[in-house]
C-alpha positions as CSV (number, residue, x, y, z in Angstrom):
1,M,0.0,0.0,0.0
2,F,2.8,2.4,0.9
3,R,4.5,1.7,-2.4
4,Q,1.3,2.5,-4.4
5,F,0.7,5.6,-2.3
6,R,4.2,6.8,-2.9
7,S,3.7,6.2,-6.7
8,E,0.4,8.2,-6.5
9,V,2.2,11.1,-4.7
10,A,4.9,11.1,-7.4
11,D,2.3,11.3,-10.1
12,A,0.2,14.0,-8.5
13,L,3.2,16.1,-7.6
14,G,4.8,15.7,-11.0
15,D,1.6,16.8,-12.7
16,A,1.3,19.8,-10.4
17,L,4.9,20.9,-11.1
18,A,4.4,20.5,-14.8
19,S,1.2,22.6,-14.7
20,L,3.3,25.4,-13.0
21,D,6.0,25.0,-15.7
22,L,8.5,23.9,-13.0
23,P,11.0,21.1,-13.4
24,T,9.9,17.6,-12.3
25,D,13.3,15.8,-12.2
26,D,13.7,15.9,-8.4
27,L,10.4,15.6,-6.5
28,G,12.1,15.5,-3.0
29,I,9.6,12.9,-1.7
30,E,10.5,11.7,1.8
31,R,9.2,10.6,5.1
32,P,8.0,13.8,7.0
33,P,9.8,15.0,10.1
34,D,8.5,13.3,13.3
35,D,6.4,16.3,14.3
36,M,4.4,16.4,11.1
37,D,1.1,14.5,10.8
38,A,1.5,13.3,7.2
39,T,2.2,10.0,5.4
40,L,4.7,11.5,3.0
41,A,6.2,15.0,2.4
42,S,8.1,16.8,-0.3
43,S,10.9,19.2,0.2
44,V,10.7,20.3,-3.4
45,A,10.0,23.9,-2.4
46,F,13.6,24.2,-1.1
47,R,15.0,23.3,-4.5
48,L,12.6,25.6,-6.4
49,A,12.8,28.7,-4.2
50,G,15.7,30.2,-6.1
51,E,14.2,29.5,-9.5
52,V,10.8,30.9,-8.6
53,G,12.2,33.8,-6.6
54,A,10.1,33.2,-3.5
55,A,10.5,31.8,-0.1
56,P,10.2,28.0,0.3
57,P,6.9,28.2,2.4
58,S,5.3,30.4,-0.4
59,V,6.5,27.9,-3.1
60,A,5.1,25.0,-1.1
61,T,1.7,26.7,-0.8
62,D,1.6,27.3,-4.6
63,V,2.6,23.7,-5.3
64,A,0.1,22.2,-2.9
65,S,-2.7,24.3,-4.5
66,A,-1.8,22.8,-7.9
67,V,-2.0,19.2,-6.7
68,N,-5.2,17.4,-7.8
69,V,-6.1,14.4,-5.6
70,D,-9.1,13.2,-7.6
71,G,-9.0,9.7,-9.0
72,Y,-6.4,8.2,-6.7
73,D,-7.0,5.2,-4.5
74,Y,-5.0,6.3,-1.5
75,L,-4.0,9.9,-1.9
76,A,-6.8,11.9,-0.1
77,A,-5.4,15.3,0.8
78,V,-2.5,17.7,0.5
79,D,-1.5,20.6,2.7
80,T,1.7,22.4,3.8
81,A,3.8,22.8,6.9
82,G,6.2,25.6,6.4
83,P,8.4,24.7,3.4
84,Y,7.0,21.1,3.1
85,V,4.2,19.9,0.9
86,N,2.4,17.2,3.0
87,F,0.5,14.2,1.5
88,H,-2.2,12.4,3.5
89,A,-3.5,8.9,2.8
90,G,-7.2,8.2,3.1
91,E,-9.2,5.6,5.0
92,R,-8.9,3.0,2.3
93,Y,-5.1,3.0,2.7
94,L,-5.4,1.7,6.3
95,V,-8.2,-0.7,5.4
96,D,-6.3,-2.3,2.6
97,T,-3.1,-2.5,4.6
98,L,-4.9,-4.5,7.4
99,D,-6.6,-6.7,4.8
100,A,-3.2,-7.4,3.2
101,A,-1.0,-7.9,6.2
102,A,-3.1,-9.6,8.8
103,P,-3.6,-12.9,7.0
104,D,-0.3,-13.0,5.1
105,A,2.6,-14.6,6.9
106,G,4.8,-13.6,4.0
107,Y,3.8,-9.9,4.2
108,G,6.6,-7.6,3.0
109,A,8.0,-9.9,0.3
110,L,7.9,-8.3,-3.1
111,P,6.8,-9.9,-6.4
112,D,9.3,-12.0,-8.4
113,R,11.5,-9.8,-10.5
114,D,12.7,-12.6,-12.7
115,T,16.3,-11.5,-12.0
116,S,19.1,-13.7,-10.7
117,V,21.7,-12.4,-8.2
118,V,24.7,-14.2,-6.8
119,V,25.8,-12.9,-3.4
120,E,29.3,-13.8,-2.5
121,H,30.2,-13.3,1.2
122,T,32.5,-14.6,4.0
123,S,35.0,-16.3,1.7
124,A,37.5,-16.4,4.6
125,N,40.7,-18.3,3.8
126,P,40.4,-21.9,5.0
127,T,43.3,-21.6,7.4
128,G,41.5,-22.0,10.7
129,P,38.5,-21.1,12.8
130,V,36.4,-18.1,12.0
131,H,37.3,-15.2,14.3
132,V,35.3,-12.3,15.6
133,G,37.1,-9.7,13.6
134,R,35.7,-11.3,10.4
135,A,32.2,-12.1,11.8
136,R,30.7,-9.1,10.1
137,N,31.1,-10.6,6.7
138,P,28.8,-13.6,7.1
139,I,26.3,-11.7,9.2
140,V,26.1,-8.7,6.8
141,G,26.4,-11.0,3.7
142,D,23.6,-13.3,4.8
143,A,21.4,-10.3,5.6
144,V,22.1,-8.8,2.1
145,A,21.1,-12.2,0.5
146,N,18.0,-12.4,2.6
147,L,17.1,-8.8,1.7
148,L,17.4,-9.4,-2.0
149,A,15.4,-12.5,-1.8
150,Y,12.6,-10.6,0.0
151,A,12.8,-8.0,-2.7
152,G,11.9,-10.5,-5.3
153,Y,15.3,-11.5,-6.7
154,D,16.3,-15.2,-7.3
155,V,19.4,-15.3,-5.0
156,D,22.3,-17.8,-4.8
157,R,24.7,-17.5,-1.9
158,H,28.3,-18.4,-2.7
159,Y,31.5,-18.8,-0.6
160,Y,34.6,-18.3,-2.8
161,V,37.3,-20.6,-1.5
162,N,40.9,-19.4,-1.8
163,D,42.5,-22.8,-2.2
164,A,45.4,-21.8,-4.5
165,G,47.3,-19.1,-2.7
166,R,50.5,-19.2,-0.7
167,Q,48.7,-19.6,2.6
168,M,47.2,-22.9,1.5
169,A,50.6,-24.1,0.1
170,V,52.2,-23.3,3.5
171,F,49.3,-25.0,5.3
172,T,49.6,-28.1,3.1
173,W,53.4,-28.2,3.6
174,A,53.1,-27.8,7.3
175,Y,50.4,-30.5,7.6
176,E,52.6,-32.9,5.8
177,R,55.8,-31.8,7.5
178,F,54.9,-31.9,11.2
179,D,53.4,-34.6,13.5
180,E,51.1,-34.2,16.5
181,S,54.2,-34.5,18.7
182,D,55.7,-31.4,17.1
183,L,52.7,-29.3,18.2
184,D,52.8,-27.2,21.4
185,E,49.2,-27.7,22.5
186,G,45.9,-29.6,21.9
187,P,43.1,-28.2,19.8
188,A,40.8,-25.6,21.5
189,R,37.7,-27.5,20.3
190,E,37.1,-31.0,18.9
191,R,36.5,-29.8,15.4
192,A,38.6,-30.1,12.3
193,E,39.6,-26.4,11.8
194,Y,40.7,-26.1,15.5
195,D,42.8,-29.3,15.1
196,L,44.4,-28.4,11.8
197,V,45.1,-24.7,12.4
198,R,47.8,-25.8,14.9
199,Y,49.8,-27.1,11.9
200,Y,49.4,-23.8,10.1
201,R,50.6,-21.9,13.1
202,K,53.5,-24.3,13.6
203,G,54.5,-23.9,9.9
204,N,54.5,-20.1,10.1
205,A,56.5,-20.1,13.3
206,Y,59.0,-22.4,11.7
207,L,59.4,-20.2,8.6
208,E,60.1,-17.2,10.9
209,A,62.5,-18.8,13.3
210,A,64.2,-21.8,11.7
211,D,67.8,-22.0,10.3
212,P,68.0,-20.1,7.0
213,D,69.0,-23.2,5.1
214,D,66.0,-25.1,6.5
215,V,63.7,-22.2,5.6
216,E,65.1,-22.2,2.1
217,A,64.4,-25.9,1.7
218,A,60.9,-25.4,3.1
219,E,60.2,-22.5,0.7
220,A,61.3,-24.7,-2.2
221,E,58.7,-27.3,-1.2
222,I,56.0,-24.6,-0.8
223,S,56.9,-23.2,-4.2
224,A,56.6,-26.7,-5.7
225,I,53.1,-26.9,-4.4
226,L,52.2,-23.6,-5.9
227,Q,53.7,-24.7,-9.2
228,G,51.8,-27.9,-9.1
229,L,48.5,-26.2,-8.7
230,E,49.3,-23.8,-11.6
231,A,50.3,-26.8,-13.8
232,G,47.1,-28.6,-13.0
233,D,48.9,-31.5,-11.3
234,D,46.2,-33.9,-9.9
235,E,48.3,-35.1,-7.0
236,T,49.0,-31.6,-5.9
237,Y,45.3,-30.7,-6.1
238,D,44.5,-33.8,-4.0
239,R,47.1,-32.9,-1.3
240,V,45.9,-29.3,-1.0
241,G,42.2,-30.3,-1.2
242,E,42.5,-32.7,1.7
243,V,43.5,-29.8,4.0
244,V,41.1,-27.3,2.5
245,D,38.1,-29.5,2.6
246,A,38.8,-30.6,6.2
247,V,39.2,-27.0,7.5
248,L,36.2,-25.8,5.4
249,G,34.0,-28.5,6.9
250,G,34.6,-27.2,10.4
251,M,34.1,-23.6,9.3
252,K,30.7,-24.6,7.8
253,E,29.7,-25.9,11.2
254,C,30.6,-22.7,12.9
255,L,28.8,-20.5,10.3
256,A,25.7,-22.7,10.5
257,R,25.4,-21.5,14.1
258,L,24.7,-18.0,13.0
259,P,23.1,-19.4,10.7
260,A,24.9,-18.5,7.5
261,E,24.5,-21.2,4.9
262,F,25.6,-21.3,1.2
263,D,24.3,-22.7,-2.0
264,E,27.8,-23.3,-3.4
265,F,31.4,-23.3,-2.3
266,V,33.3,-22.1,-5.4
267,K,37.0,-23.0,-5.4
268,E,39.4,-20.7,-7.2
269,T,41.4,-23.6,-8.5
270,R,38.3,-24.3,-10.7
271,F,39.3,-21.3,-12.8
272,M,42.8,-22.4,-13.1
273,R,41.9,-25.9,-14.2
274,D,39.3,-24.9,-16.8
275,G,41.7,-22.5,-18.5
276,S,39.8,-19.3,-17.9
277,T,42.5,-17.8,-15.7
278,D,45.0,-18.3,-18.6
279,D,42.5,-16.8,-21.0
280,V,42.1,-13.7,-18.8
281,A,45.9,-13.2,-18.5
282,A,46.4,-13.6,-22.2
283,R,43.6,-11.0,-22.9
284,L,45.1,-8.6,-20.4
285,K,48.5,-8.8,-22.0
286,E,47.0,-7.5,-25.3
287,T,45.6,-4.4,-23.7
288,D,47.2,-0.9,-24.0
289,Q,47.4,-0.8,-20.2
290,A,49.6,-3.9,-19.8
291,V,53.2,-3.4,-18.9
292,Y,56.0,-5.7,-17.9
293,E,57.8,-4.2,-14.9
294,E,59.7,-5.5,-11.9
295,D,59.6,-9.1,-13.3
296,A,55.8,-9.2,-13.5
297,W,52.9,-8.3,-15.9
298,Q,51.0,-5.4,-14.6
299,L,48.1,-3.1,-15.6
300,E,48.3,0.6,-15.3
301,L,44.9,1.8,-14.2
302,D,45.4,5.6,-14.1
303,D,42.5,6.1,-16.4
304,W,40.2,4.8,-13.6
305,G,41.8,7.0,-11.0
306,I,43.8,4.1,-9.4
307,D,47.5,4.9,-8.8
308,K,48.6,1.4,-7.8
309,N,49.2,-1.1,-10.7
310,L,47.4,-4.4,-10.7
311,V,49.9,-7.3,-11.0
312,F,48.2,-10.1,-12.8
313,L,51.0,-12.5,-13.8
314,R,54.4,-13.3,-12.1
315,S,57.6,-13.7,-14.0
316,D,57.3,-17.5,-13.8
317,D,53.8,-17.3,-15.4
318,T,52.0,-18.1,-12.2
319,S,48.7,-16.3,-11.7
320,L,47.7,-14.2,-8.7
321,Y,44.5,-14.3,-6.6
322,T,43.1,-11.3,-8.5
323,T,43.7,-12.9,-11.9
324,R,41.7,-15.9,-10.8
325,D,39.0,-13.7,-9.3
326,L,38.7,-11.9,-12.6
327,A,37.9,-15.3,-14.3
328,H,35.6,-16.0,-11.4
329,H,33.6,-12.8,-11.9
330,E,33.3,-13.3,-15.7
331,W,31.8,-16.7,-14.8
332,K,29.4,-14.9,-12.5
333,F,28.4,-12.6,-15.3
334,A,27.8,-15.6,-17.6
335,N,25.5,-17.2,-15.1
336,Y,23.7,-14.4,-13.3
337,D,22.1,-11.1,-14.0
338,R,23.7,-9.4,-11.1
339,A,26.6,-10.1,-8.7
340,V,27.1,-8.7,-5.2
341,T,30.3,-9.2,-3.2
342,V,30.7,-8.4,0.6
343,L,34.2,-7.4,1.4
344,G,36.3,-6.1,4.3
345,E,37.7,-2.6,4.1
346,D,41.2,-3.9,3.5
347,H,40.0,-5.2,0.1
348,K,38.7,-1.8,-1.1
349,L,41.6,-1.2,-3.4
350,Q,41.3,-4.7,-4.7
351,A,37.6,-4.2,-5.4
352,D,38.4,-1.0,-7.3
353,Q,41.1,-2.7,-9.4
354,L,38.8,-5.6,-10.1
355,D,36.0,-3.3,-11.3
356,A,38.3,-1.4,-13.6
357,T,39.9,-4.5,-15.0
358,L,36.6,-6.2,-15.6
359,E,35.5,-3.1,-17.5
360,L,38.7,-3.1,-19.5
361,L,37.9,-6.7,-20.5
362,G,34.6,-5.6,-21.9
363,N,32.2,-6.5,-19.0
364,D,29.3,-4.5,-17.8
365,V,30.4,-3.6,-14.3
366,D,27.0,-1.9,-13.6
367,R,25.9,-5.5,-12.9
368,L,28.4,-5.8,-10.0
369,G,27.8,-4.3,-6.6
370,H,30.1,-4.2,-3.5
371,V,29.3,-3.9,0.2
372,I,32.4,-2.8,2.0
373,Y,32.5,-3.2,5.8
374,S,34.8,-2.3,8.7
375,Y,35.8,-4.9,11.2
376,V,34.4,-6.0,14.5
377,N,36.5,-5.4,17.6
378,L,36.1,-6.5,21.2
379,P,37.0,-3.9,23.9
380,D,40.4,-5.7,24.2
381,G,41.4,-4.8,20.6
382,K,41.8,-6.5,17.2
383,M,42.2,-10.2,16.7
384,S,44.5,-12.4,14.6
385,T,44.4,-16.0,13.5
386,R,47.9,-16.3,12.3
387,R,49.5,-16.3,15.8
388,G,46.5,-17.8,17.5
389,T,45.7,-14.8,19.7
390,G,42.2,-14.1,18.4
391,V,38.7,-14.6,19.9
392,M,36.9,-17.1,17.8
393,L,33.3,-16.6,16.6
394,D,32.4,-19.9,18.4
395,D,33.6,-18.4,21.7
396,L,31.5,-15.3,21.1
397,L,28.4,-17.3,20.3
398,D,28.8,-19.5,23.4
399,E,29.1,-16.5,25.6
400,A,26.1,-14.9,24.0
401,I,24.0,-17.9,24.7
402,D,25.3,-18.1,28.3
403,R,24.6,-14.4,28.9
404,A,21.2,-14.6,27.3
405,R,20.3,-17.7,29.4
406,E,21.2,-15.8,32.6
407,A,19.2,-12.8,31.5
408,V,16.1,-14.9,30.8
409,E,16.3,-16.7,34.1
410,T,16.7,-13.5,36.1
411,R,13.6,-12.0,34.3
412,M,11.3,-15.0,34.9
413,D,9.4,-13.2,37.7
414,D,8.7,-10.2,35.5
415,R,7.0,-12.1,32.7
416,I,3.5,-11.0,31.9
417,R,2.3,-14.3,30.4
418,D,1.3,-17.0,32.9
419,D,2.6,-20.0,30.9
420,D,5.4,-22.0,32.5
421,L,8.7,-22.1,30.7
422,T,10.4,-25.5,30.7
423,D,14.2,-25.9,30.7
424,E,13.9,-26.6,27.0
425,D,12.0,-23.3,26.6
426,V,14.7,-21.4,28.4
427,E,17.4,-23.0,26.3
428,R,15.6,-22.2,23.1
429,I,15.0,-18.6,24.1
430,A,18.7,-18.3,25.2
431,H,19.8,-19.4,21.7
432,Q,17.3,-17.2,19.9
433,V,18.1,-14.1,22.0
434,G,21.9,-14.7,22.4
435,I,22.7,-15.3,18.8
436,G,20.1,-12.8,17.7
437,A,21.8,-10.2,19.9
438,V,25.2,-10.8,18.2
439,R,23.7,-10.7,14.7
440,Y,21.5,-7.7,15.4
441,D,24.2,-5.6,17.0
442,I,26.5,-6.2,14.1
443,V,24.0,-5.9,11.2
444,S,22.3,-2.8,12.6
445,K,25.3,-0.6,12.1
446,Q,26.3,1.0,8.8
447,P,28.8,-1.4,7.3
448,A,31.5,1.3,6.8
449,K,31.5,2.2,10.5
450,A,33.8,0.2,12.8
451,I,32.2,-1.7,15.6
452,T,33.3,-2.4,19.1
453,F,31.0,-5.1,20.4
454,E,29.7,-4.5,23.9
455,W,27.6,-7.1,25.8
456,E,25.7,-4.6,27.8
457,D,24.3,-2.9,24.7
458,A,23.7,-6.1,22.7
459,L,21.7,-7.9,25.4
460,D,19.9,-4.9,26.9
461,F,16.2,-5.9,27.0
462,E,15.1,-2.3,27.6
463,A,17.3,-0.6,25.0
464,Q,16.8,-0.8,21.2
465,S,18.7,-4.1,20.8
466,A,17.7,-7.5,19.5
467,P,15.8,-8.5,22.7
468,F,13.9,-5.3,22.6
469,V,12.6,-5.9,19.1
470,Q,12.2,-9.7,19.5
471,Y,10.0,-9.0,22.5
472,V,7.5,-7.3,20.2
473,H,7.0,-10.6,18.3
474,A,6.7,-12.5,21.5
475,R,4.1,-10.1,22.8
476,C,2.1,-10.5,19.5
477,C,2.2,-14.3,19.9
478,G,1.0,-14.1,23.5
479,I,-2.0,-11.8,22.5
480,L,-2.9,-14.0,19.6
481,D,-2.8,-17.2,21.7
482,E,-5.0,-15.5,24.3
483,A,-7.4,-14.3,21.6
484,A,-7.7,-17.8,20.1
485,A,-8.3,-19.3,23.6
486,A,-11.1,-16.8,24.0
487,G,-12.7,-17.8,20.7
488,V,-11.8,-14.8,18.7
489,D,-11.0,-15.4,15.0
490,V,-7.2,-15.0,14.6
491,P,-5.5,-14.5,11.3
492,G,-3.1,-17.3,10.8
493,V,-5.0,-19.5,13.2
494,T,-8.5,-19.3,11.9
495,A,-8.1,-21.0,8.6
496,D,-9.7,-23.6,6.2
497,S,-8.6,-27.2,6.0
498,E,-5.7,-26.3,3.7
499,G,-4.4,-23.7,6.1
500,V,-5.4,-20.7,4.0
501,V,-6.8,-17.7,5.9
502,D,-9.7,-15.8,4.2
503,A,-9.3,-12.1,5.0
504,D,-12.9,-11.4,4.2
505,A,-14.1,-14.2,6.5
506,L,-12.3,-12.4,9.4
507,D,-14.8,-9.6,9.1
508,V,-12.5,-6.9,10.3
509,D,-12.5,-3.2,9.4
510,A,-9.6,-0.9,10.0
511,S,-12.0,2.1,9.8
512,V,-13.1,1.4,13.4
513,F,-9.7,2.4,14.7
514,E,-10.0,5.6,16.6
515,T,-6.7,6.1,18.4
516,D,-3.5,7.6,17.1
517,A,-1.6,4.5,18.4
518,E,-3.6,2.1,16.3
519,R,-3.3,4.2,13.1
520,E,0.4,4.9,13.6
521,L,1.1,1.2,14.0
522,L,-0.9,0.4,10.8
523,R,1.0,3.1,9.0
524,E,4.3,1.5,10.0
525,I,3.0,-1.9,8.8
526,A,2.0,-0.3,5.5
527,R,5.5,1.0,4.7
528,F,7.3,-2.2,5.4
529,P,7.3,-3.4,1.8
530,A,8.7,-0.1,0.6
531,V,11.5,-0.3,3.3
532,I,12.4,-3.7,1.8
533,E,12.5,-2.3,-1.7
534,S,14.6,0.7,-0.7
535,A,17.1,-1.3,1.4
536,A,17.5,-3.8,-1.4
537,D,18.1,-1.1,-4.0
538,D,20.9,0.4,-1.8
539,L,22.2,-3.0,-0.4
540,E,21.7,-1.6,3.1
541,P,20.2,-4.2,5.5
542,H,21.0,-2.0,8.5
543,T,18.0,0.2,7.5
544,I,15.8,-2.9,8.2
545,A,17.2,-2.9,11.7
546,T,16.3,0.8,12.0
547,F,12.8,0.0,10.8
548,T,12.5,-2.7,13.5
549,R,13.3,-0.2,16.2
550,E,10.9,2.4,14.9
551,F,8.3,-0.4,14.5
552,A,8.8,-1.5,18.1
553,D,8.2,2.0,19.3
554,A,4.9,2.2,17.4
555,Y,3.8,-1.3,18.6
556,N,4.7,-0.5,22.3
557,G,2.6,2.6,22.1
558,F,-0.3,0.6,20.8
559,Y,0.3,-2.1,23.4
560,R,0.2,0.4,26.3
561,E,-2.9,2.2,25.1
562,C,-5.1,-0.3,23.4
563,P,-6.5,-3.4,25.1
564,V,-7.0,-6.2,22.6
565,V,-8.7,-9.3,23.9
566,T,-10.5,-7.3,26.6
567,A,-11.7,-4.6,24.3
568,E,-15.4,-4.0,25.1
569,D,-16.5,-3.5,21.5
570,D,-16.6,-6.7,19.3
571,D,-15.6,-4.9,16.1
572,I,-12.7,-3.1,17.7
573,R,-11.6,-6.4,19.4
574,A,-11.6,-8.2,16.0
575,A,-9.8,-5.3,14.3
576,R,-7.1,-5.1,17.0
577,V,-6.5,-8.8,16.9
578,A,-6.0,-8.5,13.1
579,L,-3.7,-5.6,13.7
580,V,-1.6,-7.7,16.2
581,A,-1.4,-10.5,13.6
582,A,-0.3,-8.0,11.0
583,A,2.3,-6.6,13.4
584,K,3.5,-10.1,14.1
585,H,4.1,-10.9,10.4
586,T,5.8,-7.6,9.9
587,M,8.3,-8.0,12.8
588,A,8.9,-11.7,12.0
589,N,9.8,-10.9,8.4
590,A,11.9,-7.9,9.3
591,L,13.9,-10.0,11.7
592,D,14.1,-12.8,9.1
593,V,15.8,-10.4,6.7
594,L,18.4,-9.7,9.4
595,G,18.8,-13.4,10.2
596,V,17.5,-12.9,13.7
597,E,15.0,-15.4,15.1
598,A,11.6,-14.2,16.2
599,P,10.7,-16.0,19.5
600,D,7.2,-17.0,20.3
601,S,7.8,-16.3,24.0
602,M,10.4,-14.7,26.1
């Protein structure tokens, strides 16, 4: 409804400006300031004031007078507030919103766009456990993929596996070189990546401290592994693959706890073995930007405003990660309509070089999008896997669950619902709230901003955190359970034999709402699909988190002011129950975009 209303506002405002011989290229349609009672507003008077030669409030009055609201389904009235032109939705807007949202558990999802998108995220090198510093990638990446799916795209989620670089050659050499008896300590957890990372650390320590002759011999063995991969030697692939697959298996188990799951794990050696990396290198050599300097083939990318050359081939004709990634991206373009990659801030230059080189190779880089994020820190500082000093994501999730369990147990006496929580219930809620707190706290921040994760903020039930917004869904569930027990028709509960809810059979009417709290909540529900659309267009899942906080405020205002099951009027009771059902669906799906579970009770 909000999307249609916004379209009607754009049409009416555009026609009004055209009738005044004013430009219509920038309508300035936006949400009104909080102190304005309007569904949408336009700041166009600010832009036109200089052209018209009048103050913005005067321009706004003239524009509003030229707007014709006749013939629209939802646009009912126009007025002004200072320099703003305000647009008001009519009664049908609220009625249709309730009819659409109350019975539809999938409310907010947009129609199929018939457009395929591959979202590549996480892609951490398989050298050991996932650590907290990199946790933002799977959390943001999974939310981006969820968001695009809700926006109607056909989404595949990929993890690009770096199984051909020096790190994996060192890992393979160390795994084959050392025995358990050579290692200093046991694994931190009984899982493959925690076991094998000890060999990787041992190998790096050896290369830094061993006798120079021994290091030289080790480097020769490492180089032979790299050369074997480049040459397509099956035995070398098998040796490296044994380590990669074992470590990756453990990493998958960790990521599944978030959860962050993938449709495909794409190995970079794939693009070495199929010849596409060699093809890319050969084509790059033929470009005017290719130069051979410092014993390597490089690209000069000054025309794209990039000072640092891109090295794409070593003197021994071995490729680099970026060369293989170019082949990888051309494969994406051949198989998908769009490609989105989630990258850490330390890969920003690499992303710029990649875009420029793909364009140089004749690709349409408008089909490629990047989400660049800063890293997550704990109060103690940054983390590292190479020396084993980092805090692992598993540790963070364990502590989140423990802290959430403690918080749930200490709040048992404050619960409003009179149902008894079993130990299993407490454990379920602890997982939902604990892991939800980690995900929500991380995804709710703008990706470019660095994060220092603080437990007190993430698990604050009273502040605008995951528990705060999750509690809205739990309250909705409690009210709907109470209504069903009282014999009131409940959307999602009152259904036919096939589980389909007939909105008309519910016999509810939003026009009976009389309080500002009811109408404000319904307006928030109405705009949810448009929030999905805008966030997907901008690849900004954090705006969905912002919506959940604003929605929680609107719902809590309704909850305080408007009794539902105990409402004295039958029509109002039915409409409020439907409103709670609509609110439940809205919050559940907003949280689902963020990858945060929506508890039925807390």
